[in-house]
Each structure stands twice: as structure tokens, then as C-alpha cells.
N, CA, C and O atoms as a Maestro MAE file, in Angstrom:
{
 s_m_m2io_version
 :::
 2.0.0
}

f_m_ct {
 s_m_title
 :::
 protein
 m_atom[320] {
  # First column is atom index #
  i_m_mmod_type
  r_m_x_coord
  r_m_y_coord
  r_m_z_coord
  i_m_residue_number
  s_m_chain_name
  s_m_pdb_residue_name
  s_m_pdb_atom_name
  i_m_atomic_number
  :::
  1 25 -28.725 24.034 -7.677 1 A "UNK " " N  " 7
  2 3 -27.874 23.186 -6.881 1 A "UNK " " CA " 6
  3 2 -27.304 22.045 -7.730 1 A "UNK " " C  " 6
  4 15 -26.115 21.737 -7.640 1 A "UNK " " O  " 8
  5 25 -28.137 21.431 -8.537 2 A "UNK " " N  " 7
  6 3 -27.636 20.342 -9.377 2 A "UNK " " CA " 6
  7 2 -26.602 20.844 -10.381 2 A "UNK " " C  " 6
  8 15 -25.675 20.114 -10.731 2 A "UNK " " O  " 8
  9 25 -26.750 22.061 -10.838 3 A "UNK " " N  " 7
  10 3 -25.755 22.640 -11.742 3 A "UNK " " CA " 6
  11 2 -24.396 22.775 -11.077 3 A "UNK " " C  " 6
  12 15 -23.367 22.506 -11.695 3 A "UNK " " O  " 8
  13 25 -24.392 23.189 -9.829 4 A "UNK " " N  " 7
  14 3 -23.145 23.300 -9.066 4 A "UNK " " CA " 6
  15 2 -22.522 21.918 -8.879 4 A "UNK " " C  " 6
  16 15 -21.321 21.740 -9.084 4 A "UNK " " O  " 8
  17 25 -23.340 20.946 -8.491 5 A "UNK " " N  " 7
  18 3 -22.839 19.583 -8.296 5 A "UNK " " CA " 6
  19 2 -22.315 18.999 -9.609 5 A "UNK " " C  " 6
  20 15 -21.350 18.234 -9.603 5 A "UNK " " O  " 8
  21 25 -22.937 19.350 -10.723 6 A "UNK " " N  " 7
  22 3 -22.482 18.883 -12.024 6 A "UNK " " CA " 6
  23 2 -21.111 19.475 -12.347 6 A "UNK " " C  " 6
  24 15 -20.227 18.765 -12.826 6 A "UNK " " O  " 8
  25 25 -20.929 20.771 -12.087 7 A "UNK " " N  " 7
  26 3 -19.637 21.423 -12.324 7 A "UNK " " CA " 6
  27 2 -18.543 20.824 -11.447 7 A "UNK " " C  " 6
  28 15 -17.392 20.716 -11.869 7 A "UNK " " O  " 8
  29 25 -18.902 20.439 -10.237 8 A "UNK " " N  " 7
  30 3 -17.935 19.831 -9.314 8 A "UNK " " CA " 6
  31 2 -17.754 18.336 -9.571 8 A "UNK " " C  " 6
  32 15 -17.006 17.659 -8.866 8 A "UNK " " O  " 8
  33 25 -18.443 17.840 -10.579 9 A "UNK " " N  " 7
  34 3 -18.391 16.429 -10.977 9 A "UNK " " CA " 6
  35 2 -18.829 15.488 -9.853 9 A "UNK " " C  " 6
  36 15 -18.282 14.397 -9.694 9 A "UNK " " O  " 8
  37 25 -19.809 15.920 -9.088 10 A "UNK " " N  " 7
  38 3 -20.387 15.086 -8.036 10 A "UNK " " CA " 6
  39 2 -21.604 14.314 -8.533 10 A "UNK " " C  " 6
  40 15 -21.995 13.305 -7.947 10 A "UNK " " O  " 8
  41 25 -22.200 14.806 -9.631 11 A "UNK " " N  " 7
  42 3 -23.324 14.118 -10.263 11 A "UNK " " CA " 6
  43 2 -23.070 14.021 -11.764 11 A "UNK " " C  " 6
  44 15 -22.280 14.770 -12.339 11 A "UNK " " O  " 8
  45 25 -23.770 13.071 -12.372 12 A "UNK " " N  " 7
  46 3 -23.780 12.940 -13.832 12 A "UNK " " CA " 6
  47 2 -25.227 13.110 -14.278 12 A "UNK " " C  " 6
  48 15 -26.162 12.848 -13.521 12 A "UNK " " O  " 8
  49 25 -25.390 13.548 -15.503 13 A "UNK " " N  " 7
  50 3 -26.756 13.669 -15.999 13 A "UNK " " CA " 6
  51 2 -26.855 13.067 -17.384 13 A "UNK " " C  " 6
  52 15 -25.896 13.043 -18.156 13 A "UNK " " O  " 8
  53 25 -28.049 12.583 -17.668 14 A "UNK " " N  " 7
  54 3 -28.333 12.053 -18.993 14 A "UNK " " CA " 6
  55 2 -29.728 12.531 -19.384 14 A "UNK " " C  " 6
  56 15 -30.584 12.781 -18.535 14 A "UNK " " O  " 8
  57 25 -29.923 12.648 -20.661 15 A "UNK " " N  " 7
  58 3 -31.201 13.120 -21.174 15 A "UNK " " CA " 6
  59 2 -32.137 11.930 -21.326 15 A "UNK " " C  " 6
  60 15 -31.795 10.935 -21.965 15 A "UNK " " O  " 8
  61 25 -33.317 12.040 -20.735 16 A "UNK " " N  " 7
  62 3 -34.340 11.014 -20.847 16 A "UNK " " CA " 6
  63 2 -35.606 11.711 -21.337 16 A "UNK " " C  " 6
  64 15 -36.322 12.356 -20.571 16 A "UNK " " O  " 8
  65 25 -35.856 11.564 -22.616 17 A "UNK " " N  " 7
  66 3 -36.970 12.316 -23.199 17 A "UNK " " CA " 6
  67 2 -36.595 13.781 -23.260 17 A "UNK " " C  " 6
  68 15 -35.613 14.155 -23.901 17 A "UNK " " O  " 8
  69 25 -37.386 14.615 -22.583 18 A "UNK " " N  " 7
  70 3 -37.103 16.044 -22.559 18 A "UNK " " CA " 6
  71 2 -36.570 16.501 -21.209 18 A "UNK " " C  " 6
  72 15 -36.446 17.700 -20.959 18 A "UNK " " O  " 8
  73 25 -36.256 15.552 -20.343 19 A "UNK " " N  " 7
  74 3 -35.779 15.911 -19.004 19 A "UNK " " CA " 6
  75 2 -34.432 15.263 -18.726 19 A "UNK " " C  " 6
  76 15 -34.111 14.200 -19.258 19 A "UNK " " O  " 8
  77 25 -33.661 15.918 -17.892 20 A "UNK " " N  " 7
  78 3 -32.394 15.344 -17.455 20 A "UNK " " CA " 6
  79 2 -32.638 14.447 -16.242 20 A "UNK " " C  " 6
  80 15 -33.465 14.742 -15.379 20 A "UNK " " O  " 8
  81 25 -31.894 13.346 -16.207 21 A "UNK " " N  " 7
  82 3 -31.892 12.448 -15.061 21 A "UNK " " CA " 6
  83 2 -30.510 12.540 -14.451 21 A "UNK " " C  " 6
  84 15 -29.504 12.350 -15.135 21 A "UNK " " O  " 8
  85 25 -30.466 12.835 -13.146 22 A "UNK " " N  " 7
  86 3 -29.189 12.996 -12.446 22 A "UNK " " CA " 6
  87 2 -28.900 11.765 -11.610 22 A "UNK " " C  " 6
  88 15 -29.793 11.194 -10.983 22 A "UNK " " O  " 8
  89 25 -27.630 11.364 -11.610 23 A "UNK " " N  " 7
  90 3 -27.164 10.224 -10.818 23 A "UNK " " CA " 6
  91 2 -25.874 10.621 -10.122 23 A "UNK " " C  " 6
  92 15 -25.125 11.456 -10.630 23 A "UNK " " O  " 8
  93 25 -25.605 10.029 -8.959 24 A "UNK " " N  " 7
  94 3 -24.349 10.348 -8.270 24 A "UNK " " CA " 6
  95 2 -23.146 9.899 -9.097 24 A "UNK " " C  " 6
  96 15 -23.180 8.852 -9.742 24 A "UNK " " O  " 8
  97 25 -22.094 10.696 -9.069 25 A "UNK " " N  " 7
  98 3 -20.862 10.364 -9.791 25 A "UNK " " CA " 6
  99 2 -19.835 9.735 -8.862 25 A "UNK " " C  " 6
  100 15 -18.842 9.170 -9.321 25 A "UNK " " O  " 8
  101 25 -20.070 9.833 -7.559 26 A "UNK " " N  " 7
  102 3 -19.158 9.239 -6.591 26 A "UNK " " CA " 6
  103 2 -19.974 8.413 -5.607 26 A "UNK " " C  " 6
  104 15 -21.181 8.609 -5.464 26 A "UNK " " O  " 8
  105 25 -19.310 7.502 -4.944 27 A "UNK " " N  " 7
  106 3 -20.001 6.644 -3.982 27 A "UNK " " CA " 6
  107 2 -20.340 7.428 -2.716 27 A "UNK " " C  " 6
  108 15 -19.809 8.512 -2.475 27 A "UNK " " O  " 8
  109 25 -21.222 6.861 -1.925 28 A "UNK " " N  " 7
  110 3 -21.575 7.463 -0.636 28 A "UNK " " CA " 6
  111 2 -20.326 7.590 0.242 28 A "UNK " " C  " 6
  112 15 -20.120 8.611 0.899 28 A "UNK " " O  " 8
  113 25 -19.494 6.537 0.244 29 A "UNK " " N  " 7
  114 3 -18.276 6.553 1.046 29 A "UNK " " CA " 6
  115 2 -17.319 7.645 0.566 29 A "UNK " " C  " 6
  116 15 -16.690 8.328 1.373 29 A "UNK " " O  " 8
  117 25 -17.219 7.800 -0.747 30 A "UNK " " N  " 7
  118 3 -16.370 8.850 -1.306 30 A "UNK " " CA " 6
  119 2 -16.859 10.236 -0.926 30 A "UNK " " C  " 6
  120 15 -16.064 11.121 -0.614 30 A "UNK " " O  " 8
  121 25 -18.169 10.417 -0.955 31 A "UNK " " N  " 7
  122 3 -18.746 11.713 -0.576 31 A "UNK " " CA " 6
  123 2 -18.507 11.997 0.902 31 A "UNK " " C  " 6
  124 15 -18.163 13.119 1.276 31 A "UNK " " O  " 8
  125 25 -18.689 10.982 1.739 32 A "UNK " " N  " 7
  126 3 -18.458 11.171 3.174 32 A "UNK " " CA " 6
  127 2 -16.988 11.473 3.453 32 A "UNK " " C  " 6
  128 15 -16.675 12.338 4.271 32 A "UNK " " O  " 8
  129 25 -16.098 10.772 2.785 33 A "UNK " " N  " 7
  130 3 -14.664 11.001 2.990 33 A "UNK " " CA " 6
  131 2 -14.287 12.428 2.600 33 A "UNK " " C  " 6
  132 15 -13.530 13.090 3.310 33 A "UNK " " O  " 8
  133 25 -14.813 12.896 1.481 34 A "UNK " " N  " 7
  134 3 -14.527 14.258 1.047 34 A "UNK " " CA " 6
  135 2 -15.084 15.298 2.000 34 A "UNK " " C  " 6
  136 15 -14.415 16.284 2.313 34 A "UNK " " O  " 8
  137 25 -16.316 15.079 2.465 35 A "UNK " " N  " 7
  138 3 -16.938 16.019 3.402 35 A "UNK " " CA " 6
  139 2 -16.188 16.041 4.729 35 A "UNK " " C  " 6
  140 15 -15.999 17.104 5.320 35 A "UNK " " O  " 8
  141 25 -15.763 14.879 5.194 36 A "UNK " " N  " 7
  142 3 -15.029 14.810 6.459 36 A "UNK " " CA " 6
  143 2 -13.673 15.478 6.336 36 A "UNK " " C  " 6
  144 15 -13.248 16.198 7.239 36 A "UNK " " O  " 8
  145 25 -12.993 15.243 5.224 37 A "UNK " " N  " 7
  146 3 -11.695 15.894 5.002 37 A "UNK " " CA " 6
  147 2 -11.858 17.414 4.998 37 A "UNK " " C  " 6
  148 15 -11.041 18.134 5.574 37 A "UNK " " O  " 8
  149 25 -12.919 17.896 4.346 38 A "UNK " " N  " 7
  150 3 -13.192 19.328 4.307 38 A "UNK " " CA " 6
  151 2 -13.492 19.859 5.711 38 A "UNK " " C  " 6
  152 15 -12.984 20.914 6.091 38 A "UNK " " O  " 8
  153 25 -14.307 19.141 6.481 39 A "UNK " " N  " 7
  154 3 -14.642 19.545 7.843 39 A "UNK " " CA " 6
  155 2 -13.402 19.623 8.719 39 A "UNK " " C  " 6
  156 15 -13.199 20.609 9.427 39 A "UNK " " O  " 8
  157 25 -12.576 18.592 8.673 40 A "UNK " " N  " 7
  158 3 -11.360 18.576 9.492 40 A "UNK " " CA " 6
  159 2 -10.429 19.710 9.075 40 A "UNK " " C  " 6
  160 15 -9.819 20.363 9.921 40 A "UNK " " O  " 8
  161 25 -10.325 19.934 7.788 41 A "UNK " " N  " 7
  162 3 -9.469 21.018 7.306 41 A "UNK " " CA " 6
  163 2 -9.955 22.390 7.736 41 A "UNK " " C  " 6
  164 15 -9.163 23.223 8.177 41 A "UNK " " O  " 8
  165 25 -11.245 22.627 7.609 42 A "UNK " " N  " 7
  166 3 -11.796 23.953 7.924 42 A "UNK " " CA " 6
  167 2 -11.951 24.211 9.420 42 A "UNK " " C  " 6
  168 15 -11.634 25.297 9.905 42 A "UNK " " O  " 8
  169 25 -12.436 23.220 10.141 43 A "UNK " " N  " 7
  170 3 -12.781 23.434 11.546 43 A "UNK " " CA " 6
  171 2 -11.660 23.075 12.523 43 A "UNK " " C  " 6
  172 15 -11.612 23.595 13.638 43 A "UNK " " O  " 8
  173 25 -10.758 22.182 12.099 44 A "UNK " " N  " 7
  174 3 -9.763 21.673 13.042 44 A "UNK " " CA " 6
  175 2 -8.343 21.807 12.513 44 A "UNK " " C  " 6
  176 15 -7.436 21.116 12.977 44 A "UNK " " O  " 8
  177 25 -8.151 22.691 11.547 45 A "UNK " " N  " 7
  178 3 -6.813 22.951 11.032 45 A "UNK " " CA " 6
  179 2 -6.141 21.727 10.435 45 A "UNK " " C  " 6
  180 15 -4.913 21.639 10.413 45 A "UNK " " O  " 8
  181 25 -6.928 20.796 9.957 46 A "UNK " " N  " 7
  182 3 -6.384 19.586 9.355 46 A "UNK " " CA " 6
  183 2 -6.007 18.513 10.354 46 A "UNK " " C  " 6
  184 15 -5.435 17.490 9.976 46 A "UNK " " O  " 8
  185 25 -6.317 18.729 11.623 47 A "UNK " " N  " 7
  186 3 -5.920 17.791 12.674 47 A "UNK " " CA " 6
  187 2 -7.059 16.842 13.042 47 A "UNK " " C  " 6
  188 15 -8.071 17.257 13.607 47 A "UNK " " O  " 8
  189 25 -6.880 15.573 12.716 48 A "UNK " " N  " 7
  190 3 -7.839 14.560 13.129 48 A "UNK " " CA " 6
  191 2 -7.879 14.425 14.643 48 A "UNK " " C  " 6
  192 15 -8.928 14.154 15.228 48 A "UNK " " O  " 8
  193 25 -6.717 14.618 15.270 49 A "UNK " " N  " 7
  194 3 -6.657 14.552 16.731 49 A "UNK " " CA " 6
  195 2 -7.521 15.640 17.362 49 A "UNK " " C  " 6
  196 15 -8.215 15.392 18.349 49 A "UNK " " O  " 8
  197 25 -7.478 16.842 16.795 50 A "UNK " " N  " 7
  198 3 -8.298 17.936 17.330 50 A "UNK " " CA " 6
  199 2 -9.787 17.598 17.199 50 A "UNK " " C  " 6
  200 15 -10.576 17.909 18.091 50 A "UNK " " O  " 8
  201 25 -10.167 16.968 16.097 51 A "UNK " " N  " 7
  202 3 -11.551 16.528 15.927 51 A "UNK " " CA " 6
  203 2 -11.922 15.516 16.996 51 A "UNK " " C  " 6
  204 15 -12.971 15.632 17.628 51 A "UNK " " O  " 8
  205 25 -11.065 14.523 17.199 52 A "UNK " " N  " 7
  206 3 -11.333 13.494 18.203 52 A "UNK " " CA " 6
  207 2 -11.432 14.104 19.601 52 A "UNK " " C  " 6
  208 15 -12.331 13.749 20.363 52 A "UNK " " O  " 8
  209 25 -10.533 15.006 19.943 53 A "UNK " " N  " 7
  210 3 -10.574 15.644 21.265 53 A "UNK " " CA " 6
  211 2 -11.859 16.460 21.439 53 A "UNK " " C  " 6
  212 15 -12.433 16.499 22.527 53 A "UNK " " O  " 8
  213 25 -12.297 17.101 20.373 54 A "UNK " " N  " 7
  214 3 -13.542 17.858 20.434 54 A "UNK " " CA " 6
  215 2 -14.729 16.927 20.644 54 A "UNK " " C  " 6
  216 15 -15.637 17.246 21.411 54 A "UNK " " O  " 8
  217 25 -14.730 15.771 19.966 55 A "UNK " " N  " 7
  218 3 -15.798 14.797 20.166 55 A "UNK " " CA " 6
  219 2 -15.827 14.315 21.618 55 A "UNK " " C  " 6
  220 15 -16.898 14.131 22.198 55 A "UNK " " O  " 8
  221 25 -14.663 14.117 22.187 56 A "UNK " " N  " 7
  222 3 -14.581 13.670 23.583 56 A "UNK " " CA " 6
  223 2 -15.049 14.778 24.525 56 A "UNK " " C  " 6
  224 15 -15.856 14.537 25.423 56 A "UNK " " O  " 8
  225 25 -14.538 15.997 24.315 57 A "UNK " " N  " 7
  226 3 -14.881 17.130 25.182 57 A "UNK " " CA " 6
  227 2 -16.375 17.433 25.184 57 A "UNK " " C  " 6
  228 15 -16.934 17.810 26.214 57 A "UNK " " O  " 8
  229 25 -17.014 17.269 24.044 58 A "UNK " " N  " 7
  230 3 -18.443 17.587 23.942 58 A "UNK " " CA " 6
  231 2 -19.322 16.357 24.163 58 A "UNK " " C  " 6
  232 15 -20.535 16.400 23.955 58 A "UNK " " O  " 8
  233 25 -18.703 15.281 24.580 59 A "UNK " " N  " 7
  234 3 -19.401 14.029 24.880 59 A "UNK " " CA " 6
  235 2 -20.220 13.512 23.697 59 A "UNK " " C  " 6
  236 15 -21.334 13.013 23.856 59 A "UNK " " O  " 8
  237 25 -19.637 13.646 22.519 60 A "UNK " " N  " 7
  238 3 -20.277 13.152 21.295 60 A "UNK " " CA " 6
  239 2 -19.833 11.732 20.962 60 A "UNK " " C  " 6
  240 15 -20.361 11.112 20.039 60 A "UNK " " O  " 8
  241 25 -18.856 11.216 21.720 61 A "UNK " " N  " 7
  242 3 -18.345 9.876 21.493 61 A "UNK " " CA " 6
  243 2 -18.143 9.213 22.852 61 A "UNK " " C  " 6
  244 15 -17.661 9.841 23.795 61 A "UNK " " O  " 8
  245 25 -18.517 7.944 22.941 62 A "UNK " " N  " 7
  246 3 -18.433 7.235 24.219 62 A "UNK " " CA " 6
  247 2 -17.110 6.479 24.336 62 A "UNK " " C  " 6
  248 15 -16.392 6.295 23.353 62 A "UNK " " O  " 8
  249 25 -16.811 6.053 25.542 63 A "UNK " " N  " 7
  250 3 -15.607 5.262 25.778 63 A "UNK " " CA " 6
  251 2 -15.657 3.964 24.973 63 A "UNK " " C  " 6
  252 15 -14.634 3.501 24.469 63 A "UNK " " O  " 8
  253 25 -16.840 3.384 24.855 64 A "UNK " " N  " 7
  254 3 -16.982 2.155 24.078 64 A "UNK " " CA " 6
  255 2 -16.674 2.398 22.602 64 A "UNK " " C  " 6
  256 15 -16.036 1.570 21.952 64 A "UNK " " O  " 8
  257 25 -17.124 3.524 22.083 65 A "UNK " " N  " 7
  258 3 -16.851 3.846 20.685 65 A "UNK " " CA " 6
  259 2 -15.362 4.096 20.463 65 A "UNK " " C  " 6
  260 15 -14.807 3.705 19.436 65 A "UNK " " O  " 8
  261 25 -14.722 4.746 21.423 66 A "UNK " " N  " 7
  262 3 -13.271 4.979 21.331 66 A "UNK " " CA " 6
  263 2 -12.536 3.644 21.360 66 A "UNK " " C  " 6
  264 15 -11.576 3.445 20.616 66 A "UNK " " O  " 8
  265 25 -12.979 2.740 22.211 67 A "UNK " " N  " 7
  266 3 -12.353 1.420 22.295 67 A "UNK " " CA " 6
  267 2 -12.507 0.664 20.968 67 A "UNK " " C  " 6
  268 15 -11.559 0.032 20.502 67 A "UNK " " O  " 8
  269 25 -13.690 0.727 20.368 68 A "UNK " " N  " 7
  270 3 -13.902 0.085 19.061 68 A "UNK " " CA " 6
  271 2 -12.998 0.695 18.000 68 A "UNK " " C  " 6
  272 15 -12.450 -0.018 17.159 68 A "UNK " " O  " 8
  273 25 -12.846 2.009 18.039 69 A "UNK " " N  " 7
  274 3 -11.984 2.691 17.075 69 A "UNK " " CA " 6
  275 2 -10.526 2.273 17.270 69 A "UNK " " C  " 6
  276 15 -9.799 2.065 16.299 69 A "UNK " " O  " 8
  277 25 -10.110 2.152 18.513 70 A "UNK " " N  " 7
  278 3 -8.735 1.723 18.800 70 A "UNK " " CA " 6
  279 2 -8.490 0.314 18.260 70 A "UNK " " C  " 6
  280 15 -7.429 0.038 17.699 70 A "UNK " " O  " 8
  281 25 -9.468 -0.572 18.428 71 A "UNK " " N  " 7
  282 3 -9.338 -1.934 17.908 71 A "UNK " " CA " 6
  283 2 -9.272 -1.927 16.379 71 A "UNK " " C  " 6
  284 15 -8.511 -2.690 15.785 71 A "UNK " " O  " 8
  285 25 -10.061 -1.075 15.754 72 A "UNK " " N  " 7
  286 3 -10.036 -0.969 14.298 72 A "UNK " " CA " 6
  287 2 -8.668 -0.491 13.827 72 A "UNK " " C  " 6
  288 15 -8.116 -1.035 12.870 72 A "UNK " " O  " 8
  289 25 -8.125 0.513 14.486 73 A "UNK " " N  " 7
  290 3 -6.801 1.007 14.125 73 A "UNK " " CA " 6
  291 2 -5.740 -0.072 14.292 73 A "UNK " " C  " 6
  292 15 -4.855 -0.230 13.451 73 A "UNK " " O  " 8
  293 25 -5.843 -0.797 15.373 74 A "UNK " " N  " 7
  294 3 -4.878 -1.866 15.628 74 A "UNK " " CA " 6
  295 2 -4.991 -2.959 14.558 74 A "UNK " " C  " 6
  296 15 -3.973 -3.474 14.093 74 A "UNK " " O  " 8
  297 25 -6.202 -3.310 14.171 75 A "UNK " " N  " 7
  298 3 -6.413 -4.350 13.161 75 A "UNK " " CA " 6
  299 2 -5.921 -3.905 11.790 75 A "UNK " " C  " 6
  300 15 -5.468 -4.732 10.999 75 A "UNK " " O  " 8
  301 25 -6.005 -2.622 11.501 76 A "UNK " " N  " 7
  302 3 -5.582 -2.112 10.203 76 A "UNK " " CA " 6
  303 2 -4.078 -1.980 10.105 76 A "UNK " " C  " 6
  304 15 -3.530 -1.921 9.005 76 A "UNK " " O  " 8
  305 25 -3.407 -1.934 11.236 77 A "UNK " " N  " 7
  306 3 -1.960 -1.744 11.229 77 A "UNK " " CA " 6
  307 2 -1.613 -0.313 10.918 77 A "UNK " " C  " 6
  308 15 -2.455 0.578 11.033 77 A "UNK " " O  " 8
  309 25 -0.388 -0.089 10.527 78 A "UNK " " N  " 7
  310 3 0.091 1.268 10.237 78 A "UNK " " CA " 6
  311 2 -0.043 1.530 8.740 78 A "UNK " " C  " 6
  312 15 0.913 1.331 7.990 78 A "UNK " " O  " 8
  313 25 -1.225 1.976 8.298 79 A "UNK " " N  " 7
  314 3 -1.480 2.245 6.877 79 A "UNK " " CA " 6
  315 2 -1.184 3.682 6.489 79 A "UNK " " C  " 6
  316 15 -1.213 4.013 5.304 79 A "UNK " " O  " 8
  317 25 -0.903 4.532 7.444 80 A "UNK " " N  " 7
  318 3 -0.698 5.942 7.115 80 A "UNK " " CA " 6
  319 2 0.674 6.261 6.665 80 A "UNK " " C  " 6
  320 15 0.970 7.416 6.359 80 A "UNK " " O  " 8
  :::
 }
 m_bond[319] {
  # First column is bond index #
  i_m_from
  i_m_to
  i_m_order
  :::
  1 1 2 1
  2 2 3 1
  3 3 4 2
  4 3 5 1
  5 5 6 1
  6 6 7 1
  7 7 8 2
  8 7 9 1
  9 9 10 1
  10 10 11 1
  11 11 12 2
  12 11 13 1
  13 13 14 1
  14 14 15 1
  15 15 16 2
  16 15 17 1
  17 17 18 1
  18 18 19 1
  19 19 20 2
  20 19 21 1
  21 21 22 1
  22 22 23 1
  23 23 24 2
  24 23 25 1
  25 25 26 1
  26 26 27 1
  27 27 28 2
  28 27 29 1
  29 29 30 1
  30 30 31 1
  31 31 32 2
  32 31 33 1
  33 33 34 1
  34 34 35 1
  35 35 36 2
  36 35 37 1
  37 37 38 1
  38 38 39 1
  39 39 40 2
  40 39 41 1
  41 41 42 1
  42 42 43 1
  43 43 44 2
  44 43 45 1
  45 45 46 1
  46 46 47 1
  47 47 48 2
  48 47 49 1
  49 49 50 1
  50 50 51 1
  51 51 52 2
  52 51 53 1
  53 53 54 1
  54 54 55 1
  55 55 56 2
  56 55 57 1
  57 57 58 1
  58 58 59 1
  59 59 60 2
  60 59 61 1
  61 61 62 1
  62 62 63 1
  63 63 64 2
  64 63 65 1
  65 65 66 1
  66 66 67 1
  67 67 68 2
  68 67 69 1
  69 69 70 1
  70 70 71 1
  71 71 72 2
  72 71 73 1
  73 73 74 1
  74 74 75 1
  75 75 76 2
  76 75 77 1
  77 77 78 1
  78 78 79 1
  79 79 80 2
  80 79 81 1
  81 81 82 1
  82 82 83 1
  83 83 84 2
  84 83 85 1
  85 85 86 1
  86 86 87 1
  87 87 88 2
  88 87 89 1
  89 89 90 1
  90 90 91 1
  91 91 92 2
  92 91 93 1
  93 93 94 1
  94 94 95 1
  95 95 96 2
  96 95 97 1
  97 97 98 1
  98 98 99 1
  99 99 100 2
  100 99 101 1
  101 101 102 1
  102 102 103 1
  103 103 104 2
  104 103 105 1
  105 105 106 1
  106 106 107 1
  107 107 108 2
  108 107 109 1
  109 109 110 1
  110 110 111 1
  111 111 112 2
  112 111 113 1
  113 113 114 1
  114 114 115 1
  115 115 116 2
  116 115 117 1
  117 117 118 1
  118 118 119 1
  119 119 120 2
  120 119 121 1
  121 121 122 1
  122 122 123 1
  123 123 124 2
  124 123 125 1
  125 125 126 1
  126 126 127 1
  127 127 128 2
  128 127 129 1
  129 129 130 1
  130 130 131 1
  131 131 132 2
  132 131 133 1
  133 133 134 1
  134 134 135 1
  135 135 136 2
  136 135 137 1
  137 137 138 1
  138 138 139 1
  139 139 140 2
  140 139 141 1
  141 141 142 1
  142 142 143 1
  143 143 144 2
  144 143 145 1
  145 145 146 1
  146 146 147 1
  147 147 148 2
  148 147 149 1
  149 149 150 1
  150 150 151 1
  151 151 152 2
  152 151 153 1
  153 153 154 1
  154 154 155 1
  155 155 156 2
  156 155 157 1
  157 157 158 1
  158 158 159 1
  159 159 160 2
  160 159 161 1
  161 161 162 1
  162 162 163 1
  163 163 164 2
  164 163 165 1
  165 165 166 1
  166 166 167 1
  167 167 168 2
  168 167 169 1
  169 169 170 1
  170 170 171 1
  171 171 172 2
  172 171 173 1
  173 173 174 1
  174 174 175 1
  175 175 176 2
  176 175 177 1
  177 177 178 1
  178 178 179 1
  179 179 180 2
  180 179 181 1
  181 181 182 1
  182 182 183 1
  183 183 184 2
  184 183 185 1
  185 185 186 1
  186 186 187 1
  187 187 188 2
  188 187 189 1
  189 189 190 1
  190 190 191 1
  191 191 192 2
  192 191 193 1
  193 193 194 1
  194 194 195 1
  195 195 196 2
  196 195 197 1
  197 197 198 1
  198 198 199 1
  199 199 200 2
  200 199 201 1
  201 201 202 1
  202 202 203 1
  203 203 204 2
  204 203 205 1
  205 205 206 1
  206 206 207 1
  207 207 208 2
  208 207 209 1
  209 209 210 1
  210 210 211 1
  211 211 212 2
  212 211 213 1
  213 213 214 1
  214 214 215 1
  215 215 216 2
  216 215 217 1
  217 217 218 1
  218 218 219 1
  219 219 220 2
  220 219 221 1
  221 221 222 1
  222 222 223 1
  223 223 224 2
  224 223 225 1
  225 225 226 1
  226 226 227 1
  227 227 228 2
  228 227 229 1
  229 229 230 1
  230 230 231 1
  231 231 232 2
  232 231 233 1
  233 233 234 1
  234 234 235 1
  235 235 236 2
  236 235 237 1
  237 237 238 1
  238 238 239 1
  239 239 240 2
  240 239 241 1
  241 241 242 1
  242 242 243 1
  243 243 244 2
  244 243 245 1
  245 245 246 1
  246 246 247 1
  247 247 248 2
  248 247 249 1
  249 249 250 1
  250 250 251 1
  251 251 252 2
  252 251 253 1
  253 253 254 1
  254 254 255 1
  255 255 256 2
  256 255 257 1
  257 257 258 1
  258 258 259 1
  259 259 260 2
  260 259 261 1
  261 261 262 1
  262 262 263 1
  263 263 264 2
  264 263 265 1
  265 265 266 1
  266 266 267 1
  267 267 268 2
  268 267 269 1
  269 269 270 1
  270 270 271 1
  271 271 272 2
  272 271 273 1
  273 273 274 1
  274 274 275 1
  275 275 276 2
  276 275 277 1
  277 277 278 1
  278 278 279 1
  279 279 280 2
  280 279 281 1
  281 281 282 1
  282 282 283 1
  283 283 284 2
  284 283 285 1
  285 285 286 1
  286 286 287 1
  287 287 288 2
  288 287 289 1
  289 289 290 1
  290 290 291 1
  291 291 292 2
  292 291 293 1
  293 293 294 1
  294 294 295 1
  295 295 296 2
  296 295 297 1
  297 297 298 1
  298 298 299 1
  299 299 300 2
  300 299 301 1
  301 301 302 1
  302 302 303 1
  303 303 304 2
  304 303 305 1
  305 305 306 1
  306 306 307 1
  307 307 308 2
  308 307 309 1
  309 309 310 1
  310 310 311 1
  311 311 312 2
  312 311 313 1
  313 313 314 1
  314 314 315 1
  315 315 316 2
  316 315 317 1
  317 317 318 1
  318 318 319 1
  319 319 320 2
  :::
 }
}
């Protein structure tokens, strides 16, 4: 598994004595963003709206969470 992650440049390794030490090559936020982009692309045809509607339909997100998200979007302005 670490070999695959190394090829994908998700981890870095260095030699410490006779063993390799692996460290993340990207931040946690970067990894989450990449995984989410992949999920939306594969499961929802690239549509963030379809993901949101699915979260609502399956009751995985509350009205309060949607309201917080709306406020965040409003505070960020039109960055897209």
C-alpha cells in the first residue's frame, strides 16, 4: 500500500538507518479535497448538487447544517 501511495506522490519516504520512514506529502485538507472530488465525480457525475440532494434524501444532513452551509457560501461570496 505504501508503494502505491509513493507512486501517487501521496507520501514521501526517507531512509532512517535500515528502515524507511514514511510521511504524508499532502495536507489532510488536500487529501480530503481530492477524495471528495473523486467521490463526486464517480458517484454523482461530477455534480455537487446531486451529492447535496442525496445527503438530504438520506437524512445525512440536517436543516441546521444546511443553514450553516448557506451562511458560509454567502460569507465567501462568488468564488467559483
